[in-house]
C-alpha positions, 0 to 999 in steps of 0.5 A: 468907651469909644471906638473908632468909626470909620466908613467908605461911603462917598463924601456928602456936602453939609447943608447951612444949619439952622437953630432951634431952641425948644421948651424955653428954659433959662438953663437951656437957653444959653449963648454958650451953648449955642456957639459950641454947638455952632463951632461943631457943625459949621467950623470943625464939621464934627458932625451935621446936627447935635442936640443938648438937652437940659433937665434940673429941679426948674423944667428941661430944655433943648438946644438943637443945631443943624441937619438931620437929613431925615424925611421928616425935615432937615432941622434936629430937634428935641424929636428927632430920632437917633440911634443911642448905641451903649447907652442902651446898656443902662436900659438893660441894667434898669430891667435887671435892677427892676426885676431883682426889686419884684424878687423875679431874679436875683442879681447874683444868680448864675447865668446859666440859670436862665440859658439852655441846658445845652450851653456851657457857661465858662466858669473859673475856679468854682466861680460862676458868671452872675447877672451882676458881673455882666452888668459891670463888665467884670465877667471876664468875657472879652469886649467882642465874641471871637466868632464875630465875622460880620458879612457887612463891615457897615452893619456889623451886629446884623448877621451875629445869632443867638446859636453863635452866641451859645457857641462862642460860650460853650468854647470860651476859657476865661482868662481871668477870675470872674469879678477881678477885673473891669473890662468893657464888654458889649458882648456882656452887655448884650448877653445880659439883654438876652438872658433877662428876656428869657427870664421874662419869656418875652423879646428884649424890646418888649421887656424894654417897652413894657417895664421902662418906656411905658411907665416913664412915658417915652413914646419915642424909644424903640428898636423897631421904628414905627412909620413915624419914627423912622421918618424922623430917624436922622441920617447917620454920618461916620467921623469923616462925615460920610453917610453911615448905615443904621446898625442892627443887634438882633441878637446883642440887642442889649448892648446897643440897639435902642433909638430914641430922641432927646425929649425922650431921653430927658424923661429917662435921666429926670427919673433917675434923678428923682424928679418925677414920680416913678415906680422904677426910682428903688432899682434906679437907685441901687444902679447908681451905687459903686461896685467896682473900679472901671480902670481908673482912679477916678472911674467906677461902675455901677449897674450899667452907669459909669460913676466919675469922680473928679473936681470934687464932684460925682457924675453918673454917665454913660456914652453911646456909638454906633456907625453914624451916631454919638449918644451921652447922657448923665447927671449929677446926683447931688445938684439934681442936674442932668444932661443929654447929648446926641449927634448924627456923627460918630464923632465924641461929643462926651466932652459937651456932656461933662463940661455942662455938668461940671465946667472944669471937665475941659471942652475938645479944642477942634483944629482943622484937619492937617493936609497929608500927602502919602508917599510910596514905601518898600514892601519889607517897610510895610511888612515891618509893620504887620502885626498885633497891637493892644490898645485896651483889654480885649481891644487891639489894632491887626495890621496886614499887608495886602499888595502895596497896601497896608491895612489896619483893623481896629477889634470889632471893625472892619479893615481900612487902608493906612497911608504912609507920611514916613516909614513910621507915620500913617493916616487914614484918609477915611477919618481925621485919625493918624498912627505912629510906630515906636522903635527900640534903640535897635529900630525894631517896632514896639508899638504905635499910637492912635492919634485921634480927637486931640488924644494919643493912645499907645498900644503895645506890640504883641505880635508880628504877625496878623491875626487870623 
């Protein structure tokens, strides 16, 4: 779920961080958690500020450390506002489940029922894409539409329009049967939010506020921020610690447009666990049922939520990332314990959420970035690297040469230069990530490996030409 978010804005200095512990609770007031947050901010420089919120039957608590950069104050706390990115998809699926509970629609309704007749929704073998297909990422639609050509790479969704969305759907051919395979799709999440808003004859934000936020008392969760919330919005940073723009998703809001606070998200998690009385609980229970495998023996998908089954524990969770923020929310339905983690950096904090819920999930060990020196390579050596490399279903690295520079693009993001250390080892300067190329016995390039955050993710070469 995590993409490589990189940016080109100037480097900023990290200020000395401060620690705040709010809503005193024996679970949250934990010196181990405090030390983990200090390490991420002060030593590893993973983010300027980070918040952990914990909720269970005994109450809730928040530990926060670092700087927000918000006009309202330097220290992050439970009321600091963050972009939550793809965690928005859980809200979108809750709208779907609640509308189905009230008989306003059916989970297996075809989405064509709610779209204009002029939109030719793709189908395959007599099967139409349904609402539940979008919520479970099994629609056959790709991660991103192929007519997604952002004008501003640092706010990539801002200029994508509903007419463009309709044009994509009308011209797309599904590569496989609907419901056959899981492929995580921002397009699908955004389309689901759009369809639900059409069904309710309102806009996505109003639908979320009316049916979720107000009933749960979530007064700090919006897309279009009030002056007070804007004042409390943390300043986002990319993975290299550089300032990042906020993201706007007008046509695909259901995929990742919400902004919220740790205190508000704890209310949401508490309701999903069943610790607070809510009329939404029946719909929430429907969402938590496994409906399809999610590309791993240990992972399933429900409606919006992902379901991890490891270490004899079931964890229900979702994360989110934009250009300058990362979010995680999850819970153990058996122990009725939930966690929210928010950071004003694109670097992942998922391991914290998993580890707090189940200590057998390991914490990431961060090492100081290695000092790297770029060398010059002949143009023909750079040309051998040009092409398309498949990292995951619907996710590709595209490499092209611009003069004496080798440029790399990850699906849905912009091109950034990668610098050679050897004829097969390259590195980014804007983020701590590297690409190494693999060869066969004849010396021909067969793929590459992305090295980032302690992970090595291989990508297979599928074309020797850069995509147009």
